[in-house]
Each structure stands twice: as structure tokens, then as C-alpha cells.
C-alpha positions in Angstrom: -62.0 -4.8 157.6 -58.6 -3.0 157.1 -58.1 -0.1 159.5 -56.5 2.4 157.0 -56.4 5.3 159.4 -54.3 3.4 161.9 -52.0 2.0 159.3 -51.5 5.3 157.6 -49.9 6.8 160.6 -47.3 4.0 161.1 -44.5 5.7 159.2 -45.2 9.4 159.8 -42.2 9.7 162.2 -39.9 9.1 159.3 -41.0 12.3 157.5 -38.8 14.5 159.7 -36.2 12.0 160.7 -32.8 13.6 160.5 -31.0 12.9 157.3 -28.2 14.2 155.0 -29.3 17.4 153.3 -30.7 17.0 149.8 -31.2 19.8 147.3 -34.7 20.2 145.9 -35.1 20.6 142.2 -36.0 24.3 142.4 -36.2 27.0 145.1 -39.3 27.4 147.3 -40.2 30.6 145.4 -40.5 28.6 142.2 -42.8 26.1 143.9 -45.0 28.9 145.2 -45.2 30.4 141.7 -46.3 27.1 140.3 -49.0 26.7 142.9 -50.2 30.2 142.3 -50.5 29.7 138.6 -52.3 26.4 139.1 -54.8 27.9 141.5 -55.6 30.7 139.2 -56.3 28.3 136.4 -58.3 26.1 138.8 -60.5 29.0 139.8 -61.1 29.9 136.2 -62.1 26.3 135.4 -64.4 26.1 138.5 -62.4 23.3 140.0 -62.3 22.8 143.8 -59.1 20.7 143.5 -56.6 19.5 141.0 -55.8 15.8 141.3 -52.5 14.6 139.7 -51.7 10.9 139.6 -49.0 10.7 136.9 -45.3 11.3 137.3 -45.2 13.2 134.0 -47.2 16.0 135.6 -46.8 15.3 139.3 -43.1 15.7 139.3 -43.4 19.2 137.9 -44.9 20.1 141.3 -42.7 17.9 143.4 -39.3 17.0 142.0 -37.8 15.3 138.9 -36.7 12.4 141.1 -39.1 12.2 144.0 -41.4 10.6 144.7 -40.6 7.8 142.3 -43.6 5.7 143.1 -46.0 7.4 140.7 -48.1 4.6 139.2 -46.9 5.2 135.6 -43.3 4.8 136.8 -43.8 2.1 139.4 -47.0 0.2 138.6 -47.1 -1.6 141.9 -47.5 1.7 143.8 -49.2 5.1 143.5 -48.8 8.8 144.3 -51.5 11.5 144.3 -50.8 15.3 144.4 -53.9 17.1 145.4 -54.0 20.9 145.1 -56.8 22.9 146.7 -57.3 26.7 147.0 -55.6 26.6 150.5 -53.5 23.5 150.6 -51.0 21.3 148.8 -51.0 17.6 149.6 -49.0 14.6 148.5 -50.4 11.1 149.2 -48.0 8.3 148.5 -47.0 4.8 149.4 -44.2 5.2 152.0 -42.8 1.6 151.5 -42.0 -1.0 154.2 -39.9 1.2 156.5 -41.0 4.7 155.4 -37.7 5.5 153.8 -39.4 7.1 150.7 -41.3 9.3 153.0 -38.1 10.7 154.4 -36.5 11.2 151.0 -39.5 12.9 149.6 -39.7 15.3 152.5 -36.1 16.3 151.9 -36.4 16.9 148.2 -39.8 18.6 147.8 -41.6 21.7 149.1 -44.9 20.0 149.4 -46.6 21.1 152.7 -48.5 18.0 153.6 -47.2 14.4 152.9 -49.4 11.5 154.0 -49.5 7.8 153.4 -51.5 5.6 151.1 -51.6 2.3 152.9 -50.0 -0.7 151.2 -52.7 -3.2 152.1 -55.5 -4.5 150.1 -58.0 -7.4 149.6 -57.4 -10.2 147.2 -58.1 -10.7 144.2 -56.9 -7.1 143.7 -53.3 -7.3 142.3 -52.4 -3.8 143.4 -50.6 -3.6 146.8 -52.7 -0.6 147.8 -56.4 -0.4 148.1 -58.5 2.2 146.2 -61.2 1.9 148.9 -59.1 4.1 151.2 -59.1 7.1 148.8 -62.7 8.4 149.5 -61.9 8.9 153.2 -58.7 10.9 152.2 -60.8 13.2 150.0 -63.4 13.5 152.8 -60.6 14.6 155.3 -59.8 17.4 152.9 -63.4 18.4 152.6 -63.6 17.3 149.0 -66.2 14.6 149.1 -68.8 16.8 147.5 -66.5 18.9 145.3 -65.5 19.3 141.6 -62.2 17.5 141.1 -60.1 17.9 138.0 -58.2 14.8 136.8 -55.8 14.1 133.9 -58.5 12.8 131.6 -58.3 14.8 128.3 -56.0 15.1 125.3 -52.3 14.6 125.9 -52.9 13.3 129.4 -51.8 10.0 131.0 -53.9 9.2 134.0 -51.8 7.4 136.7 -54.6 5.0 137.5 -56.1 2.1 135.6 -59.4 2.9 133.9 -61.2 0.4 136.1 -59.9 2.1 139.2 -61.0 5.6 138.0 -64.5 4.3 137.2 -64.6 2.6 140.6 -63.5 5.8 142.3 -66.5 7.6 140.7 -68.8 5.0 142.2 -67.1 5.3 145.6 -67.5 9.1 145.6 -71.1 9.6 144.3 -71.4 13.1 145.6 -68.2 14.4 144.0 -67.7 15.4 140.4 -64.6 13.8 138.9 -64.1 15.8 135.7 -61.5 16.6 133.0 -58.9 19.0 134.3 -56.6 18.7 131.2 -57.2 22.3 130.0 -55.6 23.5 133.3 -52.8 21.0 133.1 -51.9 21.5 129.5 -51.6 25.3 130.1 -49.3 24.7 133.1 -47.1 22.4 131.1 -46.9 24.7 128.1 -46.7 28.2 129.5 -43.4 28.2 131.3 -42.0 30.0 134.4 -38.9 32.1 134.0 -36.8 29.5 135.8 -37.9 26.8 133.3 -37.0 29.0 130.4 -33.6 29.8 131.9 -32.9 26.1 132.4 -33.9 25.3 128.9 -31.8 28.1 127.5 -28.8 26.7 129.4 -29.5 23.2 128.1 -29.7 24.5 124.5 -26.5 26.4 124.9 -24.7 23.2 125.8 -26.6 21.3 123.1 -25.5 23.6 120.3 -21.9 23.5 121.7 -22.0 19.7 121.4 -23.2 19.9 117.8 -20.2 22.2 117.1 -17.9 19.5 118.2 -18.9 17.1 115.4 -16.8 18.8 112.7 -13.9 19.0 115.2 -14.0 15.4 116.3 -15.3 13.4 113.4 -13.0 12.0 110.7 -13.2 9.6 107.9 -12.0 6.2 109.1 -13.4 6.5 112.7 -16.0 4.0 113.8 -19.2 5.3 115.2 -18.2 3.9 118.6 -14.8 5.8 118.5 -16.5 9.0 117.4 -19.1 8.9 120.1 -16.5 8.2 122.8 -14.7 11.4 121.7 -18.0 13.3 122.0 -18.7 12.0 125.5 -15.1 13.0 126.6 -15.5 16.5 125.1 -18.7 16.9 127.1 -17.1 15.8 130.4 -14.3 18.2 129.9 -16.6 21.2 129.3 -19.8 20.9 131.2 -20.3 20.3 134.9 -22.9 20.0 137.6 -26.5 19.9 136.5 -25.6 18.9 132.9 -25.9 15.4 131.5 -25.2 14.0 128.0 -26.2 10.8 126.2 -23.9 10.3 123.2 -26.0 7.5 121.7 -29.5 7.9 120.2 -31.0 9.8 117.3 -28.1 9.4 114.9 -28.8 8.6 111.2 -26.2 8.1 108.4 -27.0 7.7 104.7 -24.6 7.2 101.9 -26.3 6.0 98.7 -23.1 6.1 96.7 -21.7 3.2 98.8 -25.0 1.6 99.7 -24.0 1.7 103.3 -26.6 3.3 105.5 -27.1 3.3 109.2 -30.6 4.5 109.6 -32.0 6.2 112.7 -30.6 4.2 115.7 -30.0 4.4 119.4 -26.8 2.3 120.0 -23.2 2.9 119.1 -22.1 0.7 116.2 -18.8 -0.3 114.5 -19.7 1.2 111.2 -16.8 3.2 109.8 -17.5 6.8 108.7 -16.8 7.3 104.9 -16.7 10.1 102.3 -20.2 10.8 101.1 -21.9 10.2 104.5 -24.7 12.5 105.4 -24.8 12.5 109.2 -27.9 13.6 111.1 -28.6 13.8 114.8 -32.1 14.3 116.3 -31.7 16.3 119.5 -28.4 17.0 121.1 -28.3 14.4 123.9 -27.9 17.2 126.4 -30.1 18.0 129.4 -29.7 20.6 132.1 -31.5 19.8 135.4 -34.0 17.7 133.5 -34.6 20.2 130.7 -33.8 18.7 127.3 -31.9 20.5 124.4 -33.8 19.3 121.4 -31.8 20.8 118.5 -31.4 18.7 115.3 -28.5 19.2 112.9 -26.8 17.7 109.9 -23.2 17.4 108.5 -21.6 16.0 105.3 -18.3 14.2 105.1 -16.5 15.6 102.1 -18.0 17.7 99.3 -21.8 17.2 99.2 -23.5 16.5 95.9 -25.9 19.1 94.5 -29.0 17.2 95.5 -27.9 17.1 99.2 -27.2 20.9 99.2 -30.6 21.5 97.6 -32.6 19.5 100.1 -30.6 21.1 103.0 -31.4 24.5 101.6 -35.1 23.8 101.3 -35.1 22.4 104.9 -33.4 25.6 106.1 -35.9 27.8 104.3 -38.8 25.9 105.8 -37.2 26.3 109.3 -36.9 30.1 108.9 -40.4 30.5 107.4 -41.9 28.6 110.4 -40.0 30.8 112.8 -41.5 33.9 111.2 -44.9 32.6 112.0 -44.3 32.3 115.7 -46.0 35.1 117.6 -48.8 35.5 120.1 -52.2 34.9 118.6 -51.0 32.7 115.9 -51.8 29.0 116.0 -49.7 25.9 115.8 -51.4 25.2 112.4 -50.2 28.6 111.2 -46.6 27.6 111.9 -47.2 24.4 110.0 -48.8 26.3 107.0 -45.6 28.5 106.7 -43.6 25.3 106.1 -46.2 24.0 103.6 -45.9 27.1 101.5 -42.2 26.7 101.1 -42.6 23.1 100.2 -45.1 23.9 97.5 -42.9 26.7 96.1 -40.1 24.1 95.6 -42.4 21.5 94.1 -42.2 19.1 97.1 -45.2 16.7 97.4 -47.9 17.5 99.8 -47.1 16.3 103.3 -49.9 13.8 104.2 -49.1 12.9 107.8 -47.0 13.8 110.8 -46.0 16.9 112.7 -43.0 19.2 112.2 -42.4 20.7 115.6 -43.6 20.6 119.2 -43.6 22.2 122.6 -41.2 21.6 125.5 -41.4 18.1 126.9 -42.5 17.0 123.4 -46.1 17.7 124.3 -49.0 17.0 122.0 -50.7 20.1 123.1 -48.3 22.2 121.1 -47.8 19.9 118.1 -47.0 21.8 114.9 -49.6 20.1 112.8 -52.3 21.2 110.4 -55.1 20.0 112.7 -53.7 21.6 115.9 -55.1 25.1 116.4 -53.7 25.8 119.8 -53.2 29.6 120.1 -49.6 30.6 121.0 -49.1 32.6 124.2 -46.1 34.4 125.7 -44.2 31.9 127.8 -44.7 29.0 125.5 -41.7 27.3 123.9 -42.2 25.8 120.5 -39.8 24.1 118.1 -39.6 24.5 114.3 -38.7 21.1 112.9 -39.2 20.7 109.2 -38.1 17.2 108.2 -37.7 15.3 105.0 -36.5 11.7 104.4 -34.8 10.6 101.2 -32.4 7.9 100.3 -29.6 10.4 100.2 -30.3 11.8 103.6 -32.6 12.6 106.5 -33.1 16.4 106.6 -34.2 17.9 109.9 -33.2 21.2 111.3 -34.8 21.9 114.7 -34.6 25.2 116.6 -36.3 26.2 119.9 -38.2 29.5 120.2 -39.8 31.3 123.2 -43.0 33.1 122.4 -42.7 36.6 123.7 -45.2 39.5 124.1 -43.9 41.0 120.8 -43.1 37.9 118.8 -40.4 35.3 119.4 -36.9 34.8 120.8 -34.5 32.1 119.7 -33.2 30.2 122.7 -29.8 29.4 121.1 -27.7 29.8 118.0 -29.8 28.9 115.0 -29.1 26.2 112.4 -26.6 27.4 109.8 -27.7 28.5 106.4 -25.2 26.3 104.7 -24.7 22.6 105.2 -21.6 22.1 107.5 -19.0 20.1 105.6 -16.4 17.9 107.3 -13.1 17.9 105.4 -11.8 14.5 104.2 
């Protein structure tokens, strides 16, 4: 029999061991705001605790970097964030010498950090034992409680299915239920700090798109062009910002039969007259918040068909934006695009979505079957997209839902297709 209680205390002295100061992701006031919002939604859903086991959600409470042992990020280990009406608790594997304990203590605001013991009984392949978890819940007074887990739509449970089913067996007096309604709301109705960080990311992202006509010339290879883009970013943006120059580029040139469809690596293809260049996103993040703005450019005078498709894409973009307001649904934003498509004689769109929320969440997909009601504080993109041999057309802008309607978070896509001189 493994004595989990004894082993769990082995590394606790590392929690407050002196170390070089590390800056948490966000100020303590932001953490308290996130806890307050979560507790209000928990109470409305009649949950005694919210149990988070995935890094995708857990790091919203803790830090974008720590702990890094969430099961969906490090399958050999595990981390559990448990929020109750009067406490916030992080259970994690501290590793061999407890060094992750110390780092997590210095980079998060979580009040109580405790160990999940890295010992188990073969033939279990995990290096931690699920059997210790019921005692941890009992210590929190939650062994007969209603516990909300990441079980529903758009959720990724940071446990294997067999572990979750076994945990239900090990805690017969507790109710392990779906807490996804609470979690989706927390992930989609943003705090002022989140909105400000996204706004700053988008500002930098739009600036990077503006460098394309300045830096791109016929005769450059893609590798040379992207190196120029990366250098421009380094010269302009500093701490907190990051940029990935590769990824999301698409080049089509039917006149030359020389396409470089959607790809994620720098290539040696040479830019030529007649190229229609598209980039999905901007490659920019600010403190983990991603500037997802899509834009197009044409090298040399574009043919009429390219101008026409760009114009329709832009009209769809603006019609969708007009549909963003509190009380409208994601499907209403989709329908606004569909009306423009029909007016121009485009075929009915059979599959796919044309916009999404921050973090690319499925909960806010702009899709005909998604009827999520928009609320102030949500961020939603409008992203009409069309693929043809002569180009991939996608203009994406980010909007904040406000009390009165919407607010663009950056300079919007231009009405006319940007043309790069030969």
C-alpha cells in the first residue's frame, strides 16, 4: 500500500524556497476577477466546485507557461485546478526534486499548491495514481459534492476516459457532472485586461500586414521575403510581443501554373507578377493573445475576376460585422454572409464556418447550426472565405461585442485589393 499522504509532503519545502523573481502572467487583481466570475457562474449552475484538468483552460487561471505538466501537454503527468466557493487549489506533480513546485509558486497567484504523488502500481502506465485523488477531494470536503468537469462541447478533458469513469467509481457519493456551460462562458466573455491584450496584438498584426507591400518585390524568394518581415518585426516591437513569419501563407498564379497552396514553411519559390498572396492570421501574439487578421495582396495589376472575388469577400465581411450585436446569434452573423453570397450568385456554402471567437473556440463558431447568443465582452471574428484556382479569398477582422453593438479591435480590411507594384 502506497502512503500517499506521506509522499505528498516530501517537496512542500520547495514551494517557498528563495528564487529569482518571476513575473506572473497577469496582476493579482486580474486573478481575483477571474475567480469571482467563475464562482458566480458556478453558483448559478449549482456546482460545489469547478475541476479543471486541461492546460487549455487551466492556464487561464494559472499562467500561460506554468504549470506545464497538464496532462494534455505532458501525458506522463497531471495537474488539477479545483475552485470552490472559498478556496482555489492547484494539485500537480512536483517532479523529482520539486523544482516545478517552486516555479509554479513564483509565476501564479494560486493560493494552495499541493502535490499529486508520482507513484503508482503496475500495470498502470501513468506515473501517478488515480487512487490518491478521492482523498484529496475528501480533504477539501468535496467527497459528497457536485463537481463540474470539462465534459461537454468544445471541451478537452485532461484525463483518459477510463480514468474519469474510474474516478466516478472511486467517488460514489459525489456527482461528477458537465461543467462546460460555465467554462465556455469564462473562455468567451473576456475581462478588460484580455480585451486590451488582444487589442495590442491586433494593432501589431495589422502593422505587420502593412509591411507586405513595403517589403515584397517580384524576384524575391519566399524565404528572403519572410526574413525581411521578421527583421521589420524585431525593429518595431518589443517585450511581450512575438512573431512567427512562417505559416498560413497561400500563393496562387493560374497564369503561370505556379501555385504554393496553404503552407507552414518558408520555401524558395520566387514571387512573380500575377501572384495573389494571402496570409491567414498575422503571426503576431502579445502576451499569449493572438492577432488573427487575414489579408490579401496582388503583385501587379489584378485581373477583373480577382478584383470581383475580393470585392464580394469584402462585402460579406462588412455585412457580417453589421450583424454583430448583443442578442444576435452566431448563426445570424453567418446568415448575413449567405445573403451577400446569394445576391452575387455564389453557390450555397455546404460546409464549414466563417468566423470564430478568441482562442478559435468552437463555442463561438460562425456557423449556420451554432445559435450561441452574443453577449457584451465576447470577441468574434468575421471571416468570409472562398477558394478558387485564381486565389484564396479570406478577409478576417476581430470585433468586440459591446452593450450597444460592436467595436472593431483594429484597422479593418481595405475595401480595395492592395496592389504591389511590379
